[in-house]
C-alpha positions as CSV (number, residue, x, y, z in Angstrom):
1,M,-0.1,-0.1,-0.1
2,D,1.3,3.5,-1.1
3,E,1.4,6.4,1.0
4,P,-1.5,8.3,-0.3
5,D,-3.6,5.0,0.2
6,R,-2.5,5.0,3.8
7,I,-3.5,8.3,4.4
8,R,-7.0,8.0,2.8
9,D,-7.5,4.9,4.8
10,K,-6.3,6.8,7.8
11,R,-9.1,9.5,7.4
12,E,-11.6,7.1,6.5
13,R,-11.1,5.4,9.7
14,H,-11.1,8.8,11.3
15,R,-14.2,10.0,9.6
16,A,-15.6,6.5,10.8
17,D,-14.6,7.1,14.3
18,I,-16.4,10.5,14.5
19,L,-19.3,9.3,13.2
20,H,-19.5,6.3,15.5
21,E,-18.7,8.8,18.3
22,R,-21.5,11.0,17.2
23,R,-24.0,8.3,17.0
24,S,-23.0,7.2,20.5
25,Q,-23.7,10.5,21.8
26,T,-26.9,10.9,20.0
27,A,-28.2,7.8,21.5
28,Q,-27.2,8.7,24.8
29,K,-28.8,12.1,24.7
30,Q,-32.0,10.2,23.4
31,A,-31.8,8.0,26.3
32,A,-31.0,10.5,28.7
33,D,-34.4,12.5,27.7
34,L,-36.3,9.0,27.7
35,D,-35.4,8.7,31.0
36,L,-36.8,12.2,31.8
37,F,-39.8,11.4,30.1
38,L,-40.6,8.4,32.2
39,D,-39.8,10.3,35.4
40,A,-42.8,12.6,34.2
41,L,-45.2,9.7,33.3
42,R,-44.4,8.2,36.6
43,R,-45.4,11.7,38.3
44,R,-48.6,11.9,35.9
45,I,-49.7,8.4,37.2
46,E,-49.2,9.2,40.6
47,T,-51.1,12.5,40.2
48,L,-53.8,10.3,38.6
49,S,-53.5,8.3,41.7
50,D,-54.2,11.0,44.0
51,I,-56.8,12.6,42.1
52,G,-58.5,9.6,41.6
53,H,-59.6,9.6,45.4
54,I,-61.6,12.2,44.9
55,L,-63.9,9.9,43.0
56,E,-64.4,8.0,46.2
57,A,-67.8,9.4,47.8
58,D,-70.1,9.1,50.6
59,E,-73.6,10.5,51.3
60,D,-72.5,14.1,52.1
61,N,-70.3,14.1,49.0
62,P,-71.8,12.1,45.8
63,P,-69.6,11.8,42.9
64,R,-69.6,14.6,40.5
65,F,-69.0,14.1,37.0
66,I,-66.7,17.2,36.7
67,D,-64.2,15.2,39.3
68,Y,-64.6,12.2,36.8
69,A,-63.9,14.4,33.7
70,R,-60.6,15.4,35.3
71,T,-59.4,11.9,36.0
72,R,-60.3,11.1,32.4
73,N,-58.5,14.0,30.8
74,L,-55.4,13.2,32.9
75,T,-55.6,9.5,31.9
76,S,-56.2,10.6,27.9
77,E,-52.7,12.6,28.7
78,C,-50.9,9.8,30.2
79,L,-51.9,7.2,27.3
80,A,-50.9,9.6,24.9
81,F,-47.3,10.5,26.4
82,M,-47.2,6.4,26.7
83,I,-47.4,6.2,23.0
84,V,-44.9,8.7,22.5
85,I,-42.6,7.1,25.0
86,D,-43.0,3.6,23.5
87,R,-42.2,4.8,20.0
88,R,-38.9,6.7,21.3
89,I,-37.9,3.3,23.3
90,D,-37.9,1.5,20.0
91,G,-35.8,3.8,18.4
92,L,-32.9,3.3,20.9
93,P,-29.9,1.1,20.1
94,E,-30.6,-2.3,21.8
95,G,-28.0,-1.7,24.6
96,L,-29.9,1.3,25.9
97,R,-33.6,-0.2,24.9
98,Q,-33.9,-2.8,27.9
99,P,-33.7,-1.0,31.1
100,R,-36.2,1.8,29.5
101,R,-38.5,-0.9,28.2
102,D,-38.6,-2.7,31.8
103,T,-39.4,1.0,33.6
104,F,-42.0,1.3,30.8
105,D,-43.9,-1.9,31.4
106,D,-43.4,-1.1,35.3
107,H,-45.2,2.3,34.4
108,T,-47.6,0.6,32.1
109,I,-48.7,-1.8,35.0
110,L,-49.0,1.1,37.2
111,L,-51.2,3.2,35.1
112,W,-53.6,0.5,34.5
113,G,-53.7,-0.4,38.0
114,T,-54.6,3.0,38.8
115,L,-57.2,3.4,36.0
116,L,-58.8,0.1,37.7
117,E,-58.7,1.9,41.1
118,C,-60.3,5.2,39.5
119,S,-63.0,3.3,37.8
120,L,-63.5,1.0,41.1
121,A,-64.0,4.1,43.4
122,F,-66.2,5.8,40.7
123,L,-68.2,2.6,40.1
124,R,-68.7,1.9,43.7
125,A,-70.0,5.5,44.4
126,I,-72.6,5.4,41.6
127,S,-73.6,2.3,42.4
128,E,-74.6,3.3,45.8
129,Q,-76.6,6.1,44.6
130,E,-80.4,5.5,44.4
131,H,-80.7,7.4,40.9
132,L,-78.2,7.3,38.5
133,P,-77.0,10.7,37.4
134,L,-77.6,12.4,34.0
135,G,-74.7,10.9,31.4
136,S,-74.4,7.8,33.1
137,R,-74.7,5.9,30.1
138,E,-71.9,7.5,28.3
139,V,-69.8,7.0,31.5
140,F,-70.4,3.3,31.8
141,L,-69.6,2.7,28.1
142,R,-66.2,4.4,28.7
143,E,-65.8,2.2,31.9
144,I,-66.7,-0.9,29.8
145,K,-63.9,0.2,27.6
146,T,-61.3,0.7,30.1
147,L,-61.9,-2.5,31.5
148,H,-61.5,-4.3,28.4
149,D,-58.5,-2.4,27.5
150,A,-56.9,-3.0,30.9
151,H,-57.7,-6.7,30.6
152,A,-56.2,-6.7,27.0
153,I,-53.0,-5.1,27.9
154,L,-52.4,-6.7,31.2
155,A,-53.0,-9.9,29.8
156,Q,-50.0,-9.4,27.5
157,D,-46.9,-11.9,27.9
158,R,-44.7,-9.3,28.8
159,F,-46.5,-8.5,31.8
160,S,-46.4,-12.3,32.8
161,G,-45.3,-12.7,36.5
162,K,-45.3,-8.9,37.0
163,L,-48.8,-7.9,37.9
164,P,-49.7,-7.6,41.7
165,Q,-52.3,-9.4,42.9
166,G,-54.1,-5.9,43.9
167,T,-54.3,-5.3,40.4
168,L,-56.2,-8.6,39.2
169,T,-58.3,-8.2,42.3
170,K,-59.4,-4.6,41.3
171,H,-60.4,-5.9,37.7
172,H,-62.8,-8.2,39.3
173,Q,-64.2,-6.1,41.8
174,A,-64.7,-3.4,39.0
175,E,-66.4,-5.7,36.9
176,R,-68.7,-7.0,39.6
177,I,-70.0,-3.5,40.2
178,L,-70.1,-2.6,36.5
179,N,-72.3,-5.6,36.4
180,E,-74.6,-4.6,39.3
181,I,-75.3,-1.0,37.9
182,I,-76.0,-2.5,34.5
183,D,-78.5,-4.9,36.3
184,R,-79.8,-1.7,37.9
185,A,-80.1,-0.1,34.2
186,P,-79.9,-2.1,31.6
187,R,-81.2,0.6,29.1
188,L,-77.7,2.2,29.3
189,L,-76.5,0.2,27.1
190,D,-79.2,0.2,24.7
191,L,-77.5,1.2,21.3
192,G,-80.7,0.7,19.0
């Protein structure tokens, strides 16, 4: 190999090293940003859990649909944020992906467990009311969808062995309460 070929090879190796370093730095930056997103998601789920307790009611404080709407809005925000995070995790190099996927899975379980808890509190409060409030049909349709989605997501193989027993118990309780309400007002699901 003559001198110009060696110089050219050396330049190409140097460019390749620089390109590799830039890609590595970019991946590290994406991973760091994703860690911030995962932390923000965890905080939002905790906020959802905290405000979900306002759905619990007693005789003096019946559940209000405005409180329910607030929890549903935060739920929608969390679910949309999860889509963004999931796609960003998929874009990471393999070595950086798995720890964040594990954290994301833990947050997914936490979110759906929290949603079941909120649904349970609201459905329990509504089931104890003598008269169902205006707008109940739409709420129950949403809650049926929430229960279905929770079951479909938490039944995925990747969550096998990770689900706390309390989450499964909440799911069964919510279904029982929903069935009780539907029995009391079967026209709620009349879609004809």
